[in-house]
C-alpha positions, 0 to 999 in steps of 0.5 A: 046435892046433886051428883055432878056438885058432889063429884067435884069434891074432894074424898075428904070433903065427901067423908065430911059431908057423909058424916054431917047427913048420917048425924042428921039421919039419926036426928030425924029418926028420933024425932020420927020416933018420938012424934016431932018430926013435921017434914017427913021428905027429909028423912028420904032426902037425907038417905038418898043423900048418904047413897049418893056420896057412898055410890061416888066414893066406892066409884073412886076407890074402884078407879083407884084400885083398877088404875092400880092392876 
């Protein structure tokens, strides 16, 4: 998912997406450990998706703090 798509979503939607990606990352780790993971690229994509969402949430939080002051 692209960052521009994520920026249009609300904070609750981003948190739901983050939760889903974290669950997927957890499952992918188990598949990799047991040798069942076929698409190893998916781990990288999920990890980067998590980072994108966390970055956007952090930016919004920082902007809200700056607006308060």
